[in-house]
C-alpha positions in Angstrom: -0.1 0.1 0.0 3.1 2.3 0.9 4.5 1.9 -2.6 0.9 2.6 -4.3 0.3 5.6 -2.1 3.8 7.2 -3.2 3.0 6.3 -6.9 -0.1 8.0 -6.5 1.3 10.9 -4.5 3.7 11.4 -7.5 1.3 11.1 -10.3 -1.0 13.6 -8.8 1.9 16.1 -7.9 3.0 16.1 -11.7 -0.8 16.4 -12.4 -1.7 19.5 -9.9 2.0 21.0 -11.5 0.7 20.7 -14.8 -2.9 21.8 -14.3 -3.3 24.4 -11.5 0.1 26.0 -12.0 0.9 25.8 -15.9 -2.5 25.7 -16.4 -2.1 23.2 -19.5 -5.3 21.7 -19.0 -5.6 19.4 -22.4 -2.1 18.4 -21.5 -2.7 17.6 -17.7 -6.5 16.0 -18.6 -5.0 13.7 -21.9 -2.0 12.6 -19.6 -3.9 11.8 -16.2 -7.5 11.4 -16.9 -9.5 8.4 -18.0 -11.7 9.3 -21.0 -15.1 8.1 -19.2 -14.1 10.0 -16.2 -17.2 10.5 -14.1 -17.9 14.1 -12.9 -19.9 14.9 -10.0 -20.1 18.8 -10.3 -23.3 19.6 -11.3 -21.9 22.2 -14.0 -19.7 20.1 -15.7 -20.5 16.8 -17.8 -18.8 13.5 -17.6 -16.2 12.5 -19.9 -12.7 13.8 -20.3 -13.6 16.0 -23.5 -16.4 17.9 -21.6 -14.0 18.4 -18.9 -11.3 19.8 -20.9 -14.3 22.1 -23.1 -15.6 23.2 -19.5 -12.1 24.5 -17.9 -10.0 25.7 -20.5 -11.3 29.2 -20.8 -11.3 29.5 -16.9 -7.6 28.2 -16.8 -6.4 30.3 -19.9 -7.1 33.7 -18.1 -3.9 35.2 -16.6 -6.6 36.6 -14.1 -7.2 33.4 -12.5 -4.6 31.5 -10.1 -4.6 28.4 -8.0 -2.5 27.7 -5.0 -2.3 24.2 -3.8 -2.4 24.2 0.2 -2.5 20.6 0.8 -2.3 17.3 -1.4 -3.5 14.1 0.9 -3.4 10.6 -1.0 -5.4 7.8 1.2 -7.6 5.3 0.7 -11.5 5.3 1.7 -13.3 2.7 3.6 -14.2 0.5 0.5 -10.5 0.5 -0.8 -10.5 3.2 -3.6 -7.4 5.1 -3.8 -8.4 8.8 -3.0 -6.4 12.4 -3.1 -7.8 15.3 -1.9 -6.3 18.7 -3.0 -7.4 21.9 -0.5 -6.6 25.1 -2.7 -7.1 28.6 -3.0 -8.5 30.2 -6.4 -8.0 33.8 -6.9 -9.6 35.8 -9.5 -8.2 39.4 -10.1 -10.1 40.7 -12.9 -11.3 44.0 -13.2 -10.8 46.3 -10.0 -11.1 43.7 -7.6 -9.6 40.6 -6.2 -12.0 37.5 -4.9 -10.9 34.3 -3.4 -12.6 30.7 -3.6 -11.6 28.0 -0.9 -11.8 24.6 -3.6 -11.6 21.1 -1.9 -11.2 18.7 -5.3 -11.2 15.0 -4.2 -10.0 12.5 -7.0 -10.8 8.7 -7.1 -7.9 7.1 -8.9 -7.3 3.7 -10.5 -3.6 3.1 -10.4 -2.3 6.4 -11.0 -5.3 7.5 -13.5 -8.1 10.0 -12.4 -11.4 8.3 -13.0 -13.9 10.3 -10.8 -14.2 13.8 -9.1 -16.0 15.8 -6.5 -15.6 19.2 -5.6 -16.6 21.6 -2.9 -16.2 25.4 -3.5 -16.3 28.0 -0.8 -16.3 31.9 -2.0 -14.7 34.4 0.3 -16.2 36.8 1.9 -15.6 40.4 3.7 -18.7 39.4 6.1 -17.3 36.4 7.4 -17.5 36.3 11.2 -15.1 33.6 12.2 -11.8 35.0 12.0 -9.7 31.7 11.6 -8.1 31.9 8.2 -9.0 28.9 5.5 -5.5 27.8 5.2 
């Protein structure tokens, strides 16, 4: 299991660098994501091609940046290899800046991403909790 976790971690670090830092959506997804990928985001259809189409414009913009804070590789209760990424997405378009906290959860088969869930929380100036997200 330790070897599998190390392989999964290395594959996901390469994926996150290519996807979130280099913003090479087609390259990251063609290299790391199954063609019949299952998507649980209500605004994006399943399938690698649909994902590339939905995310390419968002990631092409220099106004959008993504800062990975945590990458966790583990197994769920039924033995699936799971990767959780906790990140901060920033948009600096126009005269303002907005931040969104994102948790992306991926299910792997070997080192290939086959399924994805996400949770997004927009930053808010009206937040009453003084604790930082990260």
